N, C-alpha and C positions, 0 to 999 in steps of 0.2 A: 864452272866451279867457282867457289868463293873462298877467300882467305881473310880472316880477321887477325891482324898482326897483334901479338901480345907482348913479347919481350925479346931482347936480343940474347943470343948465345955467341959462341966464339966463331971467328972467321966468316962473318956474313950469314951465319945461320940464325933463323928466327923461329921462335915458338909461335904457331898460328892455330887458330881454330879453322877447320876445313869443312866445307860442305860441297857435295855429299860425302861425308867422312868414309863411308864404307867403300866407296869407289876410288878413294885417294890413298894409295898404298906406298910403303917405302920402296924406292927404286923408280917410281913413276916420275914423269916429267910434266911440268905445266908451263904454259906460255902466257906471259903478261902482254896484253895488247891494248893500245889506245890510239885514237886518231892522231896522226902526225907524229907518232912515237915509234921507235924501233922496237920490235918484239923482243922480250927478254925471256930466256929459258931458265926455269927454276927446277930444282930437283927435290923430291920428297925424300928426306934422309932417314927419318925414323918416326915411330909413333910414341907420343908422350903419355904414359899410363895415368899420371895424376890428373891431367887436364882433359885427356881424351883427344888432344890436338895432335898436330904434326910438326915435326922439326923440318923447316924448309930452308934449302940452300939458295940464297940470293947471291948476286955478284959480290965479291969480297969487299968492294968499296962501300957497300951499305952495311956498315958494321956497328953503327950507333943510331940513336933516335933522331939526331939532327939530320944525318944522311938519309935515313929512311923517310923522314918527312918530305924531303925533296923528291924522292921517288913516288911517294903517295900523291903528291900534288899533281904529278904527271899521269899516273896510272890509276889512282884510287879515288875513293869518295868517302865522305864522313859516314861512319857506321852507326846510323841512327837506330834506336830500338825498334823492333818490329811492330810494336803497338802504335807507333806514329804513322797513321794511315795516309794522311794528306801531306806528303813530303814535297817540298819545292826547293829551289836554289837558295832561298833565304835561310834555310836550316843550317847551311854551312857556317854562317855567322851566329845564328841564334843558339845553336847547340854548343856554345862556348861561353865561358864567363868573360866579362869585359876585361879582366885582369890576367887572363891566360897568356902565358909567354913561352912555355917550354913543352915540346911534344913528348908523348909517352903513355898517356892514360888510355884505357880501352873504352872509357865513357867519360862524359863530363861530370864533375862534382856538382850535382844538380842544385844544391841549396844556393850556390853562388849565382845561378841563372836569374835569381830575383833582383840582383843588384845592378841596376842600370847606371850609366854614367851620371845621370842627374841625381839618383839616390846616393851614390857614392860621394858625390860632391856635397849634398845636403848633410850627410853624416859627418864629413870632414869639417864643415862649417860649424857644426855643433860641438866641435872639439874632440871628436872620437878619432883616435889614432889608428892607423891601419898597418898591419905587418903581414907579409905574405910568405907562406910556406909552399914548397913544391911537393906535390903528391901525384903519383901515377895510380889512379884507381885500378884495382886488379879485378880479374875475372871472378874471383871467389866472392866478391862483394854481392853478386847477384845470385849466388847459389843458396838454395834453401837449406835450413838446418834439419837434419833427419834424426839427430840424437834426442832421446827422451831425457837422459841424464846429462846435464850440462856441467857436471863437476869437473870432468877432465876434457872439456871442450877445447879443441884446437882449430884455429882459423887460418885462412890463407895469409900470405905475406904480401905487403904492398911497399913499393919503393917510395921513400920520402927524402926530403932534404929540409932540415930546420937549421938555418944558418945563424951566424953570430948576430946579425941585425935583428932577427926575431928574438933571440935571447935578451938582447939589450932592451928591446921594446917592451917585453914582458916585465923585466926588472924595473924599468921606469914607470910602467903602469902600476906595479905593486907599491913602488916608493911613494906615489902620490895618492894612494888609496883607491886606485881604479880597479876595474874588473875586466877579466879576459873572456871575451865572447868568441866562440868558434863558429865559423860559417861552414856547416856541414859536418857530418859524422866522421868523414875521412880526415878532416883537419883535427878533430879531437884525437883521433888515433895517432896522427903524426906528432902532435905536441905531447900527448901522454906517453907515446913510445919513446920520445927523446928524454923525457923525464925519467922513465923506467930504465932506459939504457944508461943514464947517468947516476943510477942508484940513489934516486931521490933528489937529484940536483938537475935542473934543466940545463942541458949542454947541447952544443951543436951535434947534429946527427945527419949522416948521409948514407943511406942504405935501406935495407928491408926491415919492415916492422911486422911482427906477427902477434902483437899484443891482443889479448882477449879482454874486452870490457863488458862486464855483465853485472847484474844487481849484487851489491856488496863491495864493488870496486870503489876505492877512495881516490878522487881526482886530485892530482898534484898541481895542475896548471889551469885548467879550464873551469870557469865559473858559470857560464851560460851558453846557450846553443840556439842557432837558427838552423832548422832542418826541414826537409820535405817529409811527407808521409810515406811510410815504408810498407812493404807487403808482408803478409803472414809468413812465419818461419824464417824471418830475416835476422841475421846477426846484428843488423843495425837497430832492430827493435830492442834487442838486449841492451845495447849501448844507451839508447834513450831511456829505457827502463831503469838503468843505473842512476840516471839523473833524478827521475820523478817517481819511481816505484811502479810496480806492475799494475796495481789497482787504478791509479790515476791514469796510467797509460791506456788501459783498456777503456776507461770512461771517456777519455779524449777521443779515442778512435771511434767509439760508438757514436759520439756527437758528430764527428767528421763525416761518418757514413750517413747519418740521419740528415745532415745539412747538405749532403752531396758535394762535399769538398773533393777536389781532384787529386788523384794519386799520380804516380809515375813522374817522369822527368820534368814535364811542363806543368806539374801540378801545383797545389797550394803549399804554403809553408807553415811550420809550427815554430812559435817563438817561446823559448824556455828561459825566462829571466832568472838570475840567481835567487830571487825571492821564492821562486816556485820549486827550487831544488829541495830534495828531502831534508826536512828540518833536523837539526842536531848533528849534521855530518860536517866535519871539517873538510873544506875544499883546498886547503893550502898546506898539506902535509909536506914535510921536507923543506928544502931550501931552493931558492931561485938564484942562479949564478948571474952576476952582472958582467 
């Protein structure tokens, strides 16, 4: 059997995706085994209707992400996407951003994979300031949209933390006439979610964000974006379309396919500078709190 750890619940219970799901039923027991490790008994507590996953009871001491990381280092492995065929030990480090520091996401925020230590240093030397948010990419990021009518679209929630240091960095950037560039669509969602939760003022936020960003959305914080190429029927395509418009988006993707750009996690990146954003739209509605 295989468990993909998603998020913590109370008392050492964790929501997990389980395979083979049909054979893993509430009341069943599973044993975690690894070389030179004591076998751990887990119990399947319940089925989660929304995710199709299972609520699994771990020992009560594994009650948060930091404790679970210690267990996963002993018993688990990095959950690489299934389309990465030639996997080896280097992927444990490669499938992380260079600035990753806190465990909790179900996958890497892949736009950040393009930034090596050398590139981050070069960017800093050019005077670009860096501020870091914490975001735990959620399972729903990868689920295709089935709705034809997007008027009342609702999306998954993802856990984010936008702290006071980020708020101050954005305020200083604005004060000197700078531009806020997000690395990855999830970073956009985190910053704009904090802006929305603050009722038009960028304030610290620690918790879940379920903000829907689609064409017609007016950005309050982010001016530009570095992002990977996304798959059809993705909510992330809607977010990028909100920046540059549907027609331009389709034209860019047609060119990417023609030129055989790479999609998926280790794929190529798209750079959307503020100059390419839909003309005539204000990117700075509301206020930024210092």
